[in-house]
N, C-alpha and C positions, 0 to 999 in steps of 0.2 A: 501510350498517352498520360499527358500530365494531368496534374488535376484541372477542374473545371474552372475558365476564367471566370472573374466576377462580373464581366459584361456579358456572360452567354451563361445563365442560369438557369435550366429547363426544368420541366417537368419529367422525371426519370421513373419508371416503372408503371406509368401510365395513372400514378397517383400523388408522386410526392413532389410537391412544388419545392424547389431550392430557393432560400431566401439570401442568404448571405452565409461568407465561411467565417468558421467558427476559429480555426484553427488547423494547424498542419504539421504530421510528424515525418518519421524517417520514410514510412512507405505509404501513408494513406492522409487526405484531409477530410476534415468534417465540418458538415455544414449544416445549420439551421435550416428546416423545411416544416412544410404544412402537408399533413396528411389529409389529402382531398377528399378521399372517402370517408373516414372517421373524425373528419372536422376538428384536429388536434396537432399541435405542436410536436415535431420529432427532431432527432439529430440522425444525419446520414454521414456514414463513413464511407467515401469513395476512395477505392485504390488508386494510386499514383503510379507512375511507368513500373513496370516489373521486370523492363530488361535487365538493369543491374541488379536485381534483387528476384530470382525465380522461385524463390519460398514465399514473397510475400500473399498471393492469392490463396494458397493453403494457408497461412497463417490468419489471414482474414477469414476463412472457412471455418477453421479452428476454434477462433474467439467467437464467432457466431453459436457452433454448436455448443460450446462450454458453457457460454453465459445462459443461453436457452435452455440448458440441462440442470443449472445449478439453482435458478429461478428463486432468489433470496434476496431479501429488501435491502441488504449491503451489498448488493452485486448488480451493476448497472444492466438493466434488462434490454435483451435485444428482441425486436420485435417482426423483424423481416429481413430477408435476403432478396439480391436480385442482382439484375447484371446491365448495364447501359447497351446502348445499341452496337458498339462494337465489342462487347463480349466483358467490358471492365466490371469486375464485382463490385457491390456495395452492399452494405448492411444497414439496418434502419434499428435506431436505439432510442430509449426515451431522452428526454431533452432534459439537461440538470442546467439548474441554475445556482452558480455559487462561484467557488473557487478550488483549485486544488491544494493540497497540505503543502506544496512546494511554495503557492503564491502565498498562502498564510504564514509560513515560516520566513520568507523573504521580507514580509510586512511586520511582522510582530516580532522577529527576531528568535525570542524564547516564549514558547507558549506555557500559559498556566498549567500548573502538574495535572489538575483534575481533568482540564480539557484534554490534553495530551495522553492521558492513560484513558479517556473516554473514546479519544479517536483509535487508538490502538486497538482497544476493546472491541469494537464495532467492525474492523478490518479482520481482526481475528474471528469473528462470527460468520463474516461471509467467506474467509477462508475455510472455514470449519466445515461450513457447506459444502466448499468445492472439495476438500479433502474426504470428505465422506461419500463421495462420487468417485475417488480416484483420482481427482485432477490436483496436479501442483501447479500453481501460478507461473514462478519463476522469475517473475518481473517486478517485485512488490518494491514500491518505490515512493517519494512522496506525489511525484507527478500523476502518478496513478492509483492517489488516493483523493477522491474528491468530496468537498464538505457543501452540502446543501443546507444554507440556512433553515432555523425551524423557530417559530416564534415561542417563546416561553421554554426552550430548551437548548439542549447544545446541537450542532450541526448534526447533520441525518448523514453518515459515512457510505460513498459509494466507489465501491473497488472498480478499476477500470482495466480495460486492456487483458483480455486472457489470450491474445494472440501468441505468445511463449509459452501457454501452458501446455501441460503433457500429462500424460498418464503416469504415475509413480511406477519406476520401473523395478523398485524394491519397496514396496508398502513395509512401514515400519508401525507408526500407529493404524490398527485395522479398523479400516473403514467399514460401514454397515452395508454395504452392495458392494568556516569556509568561506567556501567563498562562493556565492550563489551566481558569480558571473561566470564562473566554469561550465564547460558544455559537459552535459552527462557522455560518458565514455563508452557508448554502446557502439560494438563494430560487430554489424549482422556478418555469419560467416566465421568470425573469429573465436567470440564468444556469445553464448545465448543468455539474454539477460544485460544486468546494468553492473559493472565492476563494482562502484561503490556499494552496492547493496548485496553482493553476491556472498554466498557463505563459503567456509574456507574450502569445502570439499568440490565447489564449484571452481574457484579460483585456483585450484590445483589441477584443474584439467579434468577431474572425475567426471564421469558420464551416468554412474546411476544414483539417482536421487530419490529422496522420499519427502513426504510433507515438512522434515525439519528445517530444510533450505528455507522456506516460507516463514517459518518461526523466526529463524535468524534474521531474515529481512526485516519482519516487524519490528525486534528488538533496535536493530540500528534505526530504523525510522524514527521510532521512539525516542531513541537518545537523540538524534537531530533535533526532533522537535522541542527536545527538554534544553538543549544547549545552544541551538540555532548554528550548528556547525557541522558538516558532515564528518563521519567518524574517519573515512579513509579517502584521503586526496591524494592527487599527484600530477604531473605535467602529460602521462600518457598511462595509456591501460596497464602496460607491464607494471610500472610504479604504484598504481592502485591497487593491482591484484596482490603486488608483492605487501604492502600496507595492509591487506586483507589478514593473510597469511603470517604478518610478524608483527605488527603495531596493537597494542592494549589501547582499551577505548579510555577517553577521558574521565577520571572519575565524576560524578555528579557533586560530590563532596565538594570540588574544587570548581568545577563550573555552575552547579544550582545549589548552594550551602543551605538555600532556603525548603529544600525538600528533603524528606525522610531517608536516612540510609538504605531502609529495606529496600526502596525503589532502584537503589544502583545496584542491588544484589539480585533481584529480578531480571533486571536489563543484563546483567552479568550472565545468570544462568541462561537467559534465551540466546545469547551471542557465544557462548561457550564454543572454540574452537572444536573441540571432538564432540561430533553429535550424539555420541552415548551419553555426555553428560548433561547436553542441552535438554530444554523440554521436549517431551517426546511426541506431542501433539499441540495443536492450537487449542485444544480445551484445556489441556494441563496448565499454559501459559496463560490463558484466560482466568481460571480460578485464583490463582496468584494475584492477576491483576485487579480483580475483583476485591480481594482483601486491602490492598493498598489503594484501591478507591475509597472503601469504607475509611481507612485510616487518615486519607486526606480529607475526606468529608468532614470527620469527627474533629479533626483539628480545625479546618476551617471555623465549624461551629464554635468551638472554644474561644479562637480567635475574636470572633464578634462578640463574645461575652465578656471577655476580660480585656481584651485592647493591647494584652501583653505575652501571648503566647509564645513560645519558640520549641521548636524541634530538639528533640534530644540526640544524644549522640548516636552515632552507627550501633555501638552496642548496647543503646537503648531497647533496641528491636530485635524481635524474634523474627528469623527467616518464616514466612508465611507457608509453611508446611503442615500447620495444625490449624483447627479451626480457630478464629480471630475472637478473641475473647473481652470482655471490659479490663481483665487482668493484663492484657498484652499491650494495652495504651500507655502512652506515656504522658505523662501530666503535663498541661499547659503550662 
């Protein structure tokens, strides 16, 4: 069955009145709907034809189970599941108003440093909650990071689409239980996830992963948010995967000289090709980003006072592996 036509938007599950289509992806369409029982707006994801992708129903079910289990403010919540009269599955999610990080980058090109770091931190908070339950997202990318505007605050980040998630097959961090006209190069059945944001261990064809692949993806997403360009590009999947395995990231010192060198080194560690030298968990990555967040905020305040502050050179900054102190700051 194809996604429901706009001219025939019915009541499904005896309670959800479909109102309009919000968008569609490779295997599902998402609709704005109204919950007739609880009198609230919701979003409904309806599976499109699964003939060409027999895994699609299982991915939808996996997404529902994972999101429901994680139950975190930075993860889009799933409220219900059901099936159409012909057996086509659907799931009901919270309705989000705002834009994806992909759309924000396409519009602004390069995000403000503090905003980009805050978005990365919130994404890591959601991932940390997933990792604690043993789930690895496997498809972190700007399209799956949604920004919900908030009055007087930075946007609330909602991590989307756990349809590709999987239990860590080799847990490492111990859980307690461009060109934006390019099409994203996902090929179901060939690679799992999105090549531009894959870790080297995924790109090389490995099948044993842990939470560090999500850490790598967040580092790549952060780099893209700051530079306005995808780190790894190519005319086809093979070229993109080769780029992931061999191409170095463009240094922030080149693309964003207004940012401190420490941020470049934090991203460098998050995106290390050898997972043993990468941040070993989302929590570890978060700790250093919080230090960077403090540095950026302090410098912004100093600039507001002096109107002439400038960042020091890369050598002026200490790698944030120790507690950030007044002595570690660079004078404006």
